[in-house]
C-alpha angles and dihedrals in degrees: 000000000000115000112196133170095204114049128224087239087074087069097041095100092047092048094046090050091052091049094049091048092051095044131152083032123061116255119213142183149125135298110219127203134191130179094355094308134100104243105176151332124246114210113221121194114254109232098173117141089236101031091173089065106026143016132227118179116234103251095216092052091044094051091047091050091050095047090046097059114125123237111291092014119123140170111264093182145302135276137206139166135246102209095191106023141054126280098268129111113268121220087259091053091052092046094052092046098043093101093047136067109211147117116278119192118197128192111205119201100184105116112332110011113252136182122211135171127218135186110220123200134155095356094308132099134208125193111243122207107218 
């Protein structure tokens, strides 16, 4: 179970604003933690061939973001938006994450914008309250 001092909800507004600005394309980026607290998000340009349906992080921006992390900062997980659906992992999200065990934050813009976090492992996902 994740134990964090700063909650993901502190970034909800920022993530929703990013998702709305990117719509109808998916936005994506990194969730950064330091000293057991979520400190910030780092937007990364979506370079997917079909950015309305999928996300692929720009490798140069991703590399720059990772090399620019401050001391004691680390990547807690990734985030992306679903411009026309709810904040739940799609089959494509699960497929891509099946070989990894990490936090995945999804911003759903269908109806009222929502932000949810999921732990994905072995082709399955579980919602995480953080």
